[in-house]
N, C-alpha and C positions, 0 to 999 in steps of 0.2 A: 221294299222290304230291306231291312238291315239286320245283319247278324252280328252280335257282339262277340268279338274274338276271344273273350274270356271263357266262352262256353266250348271252345274247341279243345280236344284232348291234345297233349303235346305230340303224340305219335300218331295223329289222325292219318288214315289212309283213304285214298279216293275210292277204291273198289275192294270189296271183300268177296272172295269167291270160295265156296266150299266144295269139296270133292268127297262124297261118301264112300268111294270105292274101297278105301282101307277098312272102314267099319264093316262093309259088306264082306270083304275078303276074310278078315280076321275074326269077326264076331258073328257073321251071318245076319247082320242087321239089314232090314229093309224098311224104308219109310212107309208109314201108314197113310199119310196125307201129303199133298203137294205143298210147295212153298207158298203158292197162291192161296190154297185153303188155309194154311196156317196163318198167313197175314189177315185173311178175312175173319178168322176166329178172334185174332188179337184186336182188330178194329172193332168188331162187334162187342167184345167184352169192354173195351175202353168206352164205347158209346153208352153201354148200360151203366157203367160207373158214373159217367158224366151226367146222365139223366137222373140217376139217384141223387147225386149232389145237388143238381138243379131243383129237384122236387123238395128236398129238405130245406134248401135256402129259401125257396118260394113260400114255405110254410113256417118260416121264422127260426129254423134250426141252423146253427153254425156247425158244419161238419168239416173236420180237417181233411185236406186233400193230400194224398200221398202220391208222389210221382213215380214211385216204385211199386210194382205189383208183388204180391206175396206168394 
């Protein structure tokens, strides 16, 4: 597999780590789901969209594919 360097952001970082302690301390915010659950939801939604596009294409409809979610 090759990755085209044009797709890298100029200030790409290797690791992004979040710390919700400030939101918890200042806002009283608590996460309702884990990061793993959130990722599973995102993948499941992407799969549904891909299946919908595949169905439409298989039945002769051209459906524009957006790489951004709304």
